[in-house]
C-alpha positions in Angstrom: 95.4 106.9 93.0 94.2 110.5 92.8 94.9 112.6 89.7 98.1 114.6 89.4 96.5 118.0 90.3 95.1 116.9 93.7 97.4 114.0 94.5 100.5 115.7 96.0 98.6 118.4 98.0 96.0 116.1 99.4 98.5 113.4 100.2 100.6 115.9 102.1 97.6 117.0 104.1 96.7 113.4 104.8 100.3 112.6 106.0 100.3 115.6 108.4 97.0 114.6 109.9 98.1 111.0 110.3 101.3 112.1 111.9 99.4 114.1 114.4 97.3 111.0 115.3 100.2 108.5 115.3 101.2 107.1 118.7 104.3 105.0 119.1 103.2 102.0 121.2 105.1 102.0 124.5 105.9 98.3 124.5 107.2 98.6 120.9 109.4 101.5 121.9 110.7 99.6 125.0 111.5 96.5 122.9 113.3 98.6 120.2 110.8 97.7 117.5 110.7 100.0 114.5 109.5 99.8 111.0 107.2 101.1 108.3 103.6 99.9 107.8 101.9 100.7 104.5 98.2 101.3 105.0 95.7 101.3 102.1 92.4 103.0 102.4 89.6 104.8 100.6 88.8 108.4 101.4 85.4 109.7 100.6 84.5 113.3 99.7 82.8 113.6 103.1 86.1 112.7 104.9 85.2 109.1 105.8 87.9 106.4 105.9 86.8 103.2 104.4 88.4 99.7 104.0 91.6 100.7 105.9 94.0 97.8 106.0 97.7 97.1 106.4 98.9 96.5 102.9 102.5 95.8 103.9 103.4 95.0 107.5 106.1 96.8 109.5 107.0 93.3 110.9 105.4 94.1 114.3 101.7 93.7 115.0 101.6 96.6 117.5 103.1 99.0 115.0 100.7 97.9 112.3 97.8 98.4 114.7 99.1 101.9 115.6 99.4 102.8 111.9 95.8 101.7 111.3 94.6 103.6 114.4 96.4 106.7 113.2 94.7 106.6 109.8 91.3 105.9 111.3 91.9 108.7 113.8 91.8 111.4 111.2 88.1 110.7 110.4 86.3 112.8 109.5 89.0 114.3 107.3 87.4 117.7 106.6 89.8 118.7 103.8 88.6 115.9 101.6 85.6 117.9 100.4 88.0 120.5 99.0 89.7 117.9 96.7 87.4 115.0 96.1 84.2 114.6 94.2 84.2 110.8 94.5 86.0 108.2 96.7 89.7 107.9 96.1 92.1 105.1 97.1 95.3 105.9 98.9 98.3 103.9 100.0 100.6 105.6 102.5 103.7 104.6 104.4 103.6 105.2 108.2 107.0 105.0 109.7 107.9 104.3 113.3 111.5 105.2 114.2 113.0 105.2 117.7 114.4 108.7 117.1 110.8 109.9 117.2 109.1 111.1 120.4 
């Protein structure tokens, strides 16, 4: 995980970018599926996402796929160069709740 100085700020920027990319699968919404997928990935200083994988499933394959797509959709993550000098690993929860639009 990133060091204490850059961790919280960079993690917040990542979360915001991922939320903007996140799309709730129509079929999952219609079926009432909700959950949280934990995605692990490496972020490089140039903003590339590497080795993204679902570390903990939401319990629904479409939600897991949507979580991965959201993470990969932020690439290239321009803000990475402001925080990183080497690749860093992240593990973020991506929640899908029916109260979301």
